[in-house]
Kinemage of the C-alpha trace (Angstrom):
@kinemage 1
@onewidth
@group {chain A} dominant
@subgroup {mainchain}
@vectorlist {calphas} color= white
{ca met a 1} P -174.615 21.793 -137.866
{ca asp a 2} L -175.251 18.978 -135.949
{ca ile a 3} L -172.305 17.152 -134.296
{ca lys a 4} L -173.744 13.726 -135.193
{ca lys a 5} L -173.364 14.785 -138.885
{ca ile a 6} L -169.703 16.095 -138.482
{ca ala a 7} L -168.604 13.039 -136.664
{ca gln a 8} L -169.763 11.017 -139.410
{ca asp a 9} L -168.004 13.128 -141.945
{ca tyr a 10} L -165.205 13.085 -140.189
{ca gly a 11} L -165.252 9.271 -139.781
{ca phe a 12} L -165.669 8.953 -143.238
{ca phe a 13} L -162.762 11.208 -144.394
{ca leu a 14} L -160.566 9.325 -141.858
{ca ser a 15} L -161.477 5.913 -142.942
{ca ile a 16} L -160.789 7.125 -146.689
{ca val a 17} L -157.354 8.285 -145.843
{ca val a 18} L -156.489 4.776 -143.711
{ca leu a 19} L -157.543 3.064 -146.711
{ca leu a 20} L -155.147 4.944 -148.892
{ca phe a 21} L -152.358 4.205 -146.358
{ca leu a 22} L -153.112 0.836 -146.539
{ca phe a 23} L -153.556 0.200 -150.081
{ca val a 24} L -149.835 2.239 -150.559
{ca phe a 25} L -148.138 -0.031 -148.018
{ca leu a 26} L -149.730 -2.989 -149.515
{ca leu a 27} L -148.611 -2.257 -153.010
{ca thr a 28} L -144.924 -1.445 -151.442
{ca phe a 29} L -144.815 -4.629 -149.452
{ca phe a 30} L -145.761 -6.843 -152.341
{ca ala a 31} L -143.527 -4.826 -155.000
{ca ala a 32} L -140.398 -5.224 -152.785
{ca asp a 33} L -139.457 -8.470 -154.113
{ca asn a 34} L -139.723 -7.422 -157.689
{ca trp a 35} L -137.765 -4.585 -156.742
{ca asn a 36} L -134.856 -6.309 -155.241
{ca glu a 37} L -134.706 -9.018 -158.097
{ca gly a 38} L -134.400 -6.027 -160.556
{ca leu a 39} L -131.616 -4.588 -158.672
{ca lys a 40} L -129.757 -8.028 -158.565
{ca glu a 41} L -130.138 -8.294 -162.239
{ca gln a 42} L -129.191 -5.035 -163.088
{ca leu a 43} L -125.967 -5.599 -160.595
{ca thr a 44} L -125.335 -8.984 -162.485
{ca lys a 45} L -124.999 -7.125 -165.941
{ca val a 46} L -122.615 -4.502 -164.279
{ca leu a 47} L -120.518 -7.511 -162.839
{ca glu a 48} L -120.337 -9.568 -165.956
{ca glu a 49} L -119.024 -6.687 -167.873
{ca ser a 50} L -116.353 -5.671 -165.729
{ca phe a 51} L -115.487 -9.510 -164.380
{ca pro a 52} L -117.051 -11.861 -166.993
{ca gln a 53} L -117.762 -15.135 -165.487
{ca glu a 54} L -116.112 -14.361 -162.296
{ca tyr a 55} L -119.040 -13.745 -159.754
{ca ile a 56} L -122.325 -14.811 -159.055
{ca val a 57} L -124.692 -12.485 -157.272
{ca ser a 58} L -125.992 -13.915 -154.177
{ca asp a 59} L -128.333 -13.090 -151.195
{ca met a 60} L -129.062 -9.424 -150.301
{ca val a 61} L -127.163 -8.347 -146.931
{ca ser a 62} L -129.449 -5.912 -144.767
{ca leu a 63} L -127.560 -2.829 -143.892
{ca pro a 64} L -127.586 -1.041 -140.222
{ca gly a 65} L -129.474 1.833 -139.685
{ca gly a 66} L -130.516 4.600 -142.392
{ca phe a 67} L -128.547 3.356 -145.247
{ca ser a 68} L -131.311 0.732 -146.597
{ca thr a 69} L -132.721 4.140 -148.284
{ca leu a 70} L -129.394 4.934 -149.748
{ca ala a 71} L -127.950 1.461 -150.787
{ca val a 72} L -128.245 -2.007 -150.865
{ca ala a 73} L -125.658 -4.787 -150.790
{ca tyr a 74} L -125.308 -8.251 -151.988
{ca glu a 75} L -122.954 -11.162 -151.054
{ca leu a 76} L -121.145 -12.296 -154.215
{ca gln a 77} L -119.648 -16.112 -154.788
{ca ser a 78} L -117.422 -17.378 -157.038
{ca ala a 79} L -119.103 -18.516 -160.332
{ca gln a 80} L -116.250 -21.257 -160.416
{ca glu a 81} L -117.471 -24.231 -158.388
{ca asn a 82} L -114.185 -25.672 -157.605
{ca lys a 83} L -112.694 -22.262 -157.082
{ca pro a 84} L -114.091 -20.632 -154.172
{ca leu a 85} L -113.616 -16.922 -153.125
{ca glu a 86} L -110.725 -16.900 -150.605
{ca gln a 87} L -112.681 -14.480 -148.148
{ca arg a 88} L -116.277 -12.809 -148.434
{ca glu a 89} L -117.028 -10.341 -151.089
{ca phe a 90} L -119.738 -7.968 -151.543
{ca cys a 91} L -121.207 -5.480 -154.169
{ca met a 92} L -122.933 -2.418 -153.099
{ca ile a 93} L -125.375 -0.336 -155.201
{ca val a 94} L -125.409 3.356 -153.787
{ca arg a 95} L -127.405 6.251 -155.140
{ca val a 96} L -124.966 9.227 -155.607
{ca ser a 97} L -125.743 12.561 -156.610
{ca thr a 98} L -124.326 13.634 -159.559
{ca leu a 99} L -124.219 16.950 -162.213
{ca phe a 100} L -126.378 14.377 -164.356
{ca gly a 101} L -128.936 13.614 -161.721
{ca pro a 102} L -128.854 10.808 -159.227
{ca met a 103} L -127.691 7.607 -160.230
{ca ala a 104} L -126.913 4.059 -158.861
{ca ala a 105} L -123.332 3.506 -158.490
{ca val a 106} L -121.790 0.107 -157.754
{ca tyr a 107} L -119.035 -0.816 -155.769
{ca lys a 108} L -117.491 -3.878 -155.042
{ca tyr a 109} L -115.817 -4.562 -151.483
{ca ser a 110} L -113.077 -7.103 -150.516
{ca asn a 111} L -110.116 -6.994 -148.001
{ca asn a 112} L -111.724 -4.104 -146.363
{ca val a 113} L -111.493 -2.205 -149.655
{ca ala a 114} L -114.133 -0.749 -151.817
{ca glu a 115} L -113.623 -0.374 -155.535
{ca phe a 116} L -115.826 1.856 -157.717
{ca ile a 117} L -116.938 -0.295 -160.499
{ca ser a 118} L -119.671 1.669 -162.737
{ca val a 119} L -122.678 3.027 -163.112
{ca ile a 120} L -125.899 1.144 -163.828
{ca asn a 121} L -127.520 1.504 -166.996
{ca ile a 122} L -124.800 3.252 -168.937
{ca gln a 123} L -123.469 1.415 -171.726
{ca ala a 124} L -119.650 1.892 -171.551
{ca asp a 125} L -119.321 1.226 -175.562
{ca cys a 126} L -121.239 4.653 -176.556
{ca pro a 127} L -118.602 7.807 -176.236
{ca lys a 128} L -121.183 10.122 -174.737
{ca glu a 129} L -121.543 7.612 -171.720
{ca asn a 130} L -117.913 7.233 -171.503
{ca val a 131} L -117.445 10.870 -170.676
{ca ile a 132} L -120.283 10.707 -168.011
{ca ile a 133} L -118.603 7.658 -166.546
{ca asn a 134} L -115.107 9.303 -166.222
{ca ser a 135} L -116.408 12.432 -164.766
{ca ile a 136} L -118.524 10.445 -162.183
{ca his a 137} L -115.463 8.466 -161.451
{ca asp a 138} L -113.715 11.098 -160.064
{ca ser a 139} L -116.533 13.028 -158.192
{ca phe a 140} L -116.691 13.799 -154.649
{ca gln a 141} L -119.438 11.493 -154.244
{ca ile a 142} L -117.835 8.331 -155.455
{ca lys a 143} L -114.535 9.160 -153.383
{ca phe a 144} L -116.991 9.738 -150.252
{ca trp a 145} L -118.736 6.233 -150.847
{ca leu a 146} L -115.151 4.626 -151.445
{ca asn a 147} L -114.148 5.445 -148.013
{ca arg a 148} L -117.473 5.029 -146.118
{ca ile a 149} L -118.169 1.593 -147.603
{ca pro a 150} L -115.616 -0.593 -145.698
{ca asn a 151} L -116.804 0.835 -142.309
{ca ile a 152} L -120.392 -0.150 -143.749
{ca leu a 153} L -119.646 -3.533 -144.681
{ca ser a 154} L -116.833 -4.679 -142.394
{ca asp a 155} L -119.563 -4.309 -139.623
{ca val a 156} L -121.653 -6.209 -141.650
{ca glu a 157} L -119.016 -8.770 -142.426
{ca arg a 158} L -118.288 -9.426 -138.631
{ca lys a 159} L -122.298 -9.649 -137.923
{ca ile a 160} L -122.553 -12.457 -140.454
{ca glu a 161} L -119.499 -14.364 -139.298
{ca glu a 162} L -121.054 -14.275 -135.544
{ca glu a 163} L -124.165 -15.398 -136.725
{ca gln a 164} L -122.601 -18.482 -138.346
{ca asn a 165} L -120.429 -19.276 -135.301
{ca glu a 166} L -123.612 -19.553 -133.180
């Protein structure tokens, strides 16, 4: 075999691999906004079921370190313009493993306390889904994140306040 032919074949193969990676990166980059908007809409539905006309989902908050692959957090605003929130409140969507497969659990954070609200895409008016929600509510994963979220979001809250004071 000719070394020049091998180098050309290798270069051709490598260029195809680079183009595929570039294509996947561009798809991910341009789809991120749509993905985040979809999460925001789902979160709005869950909050509206649990706290009717009380909250508006505001901006997405960046989470520290590796949490961005497991969770996403949004700042909450009051739905009533004349009644602002007394302090910052956040809502966090966390992917949790359950007996029913991975699910997106929704937590609300305020006063350095996290509260489990519900699971996204499960309708509470169906008896079968109520059994799933009740079994998830007492699971280890939900309790783990109830204890972990205050640590994560208190750091985020402190960082936001420092940026605003500068």
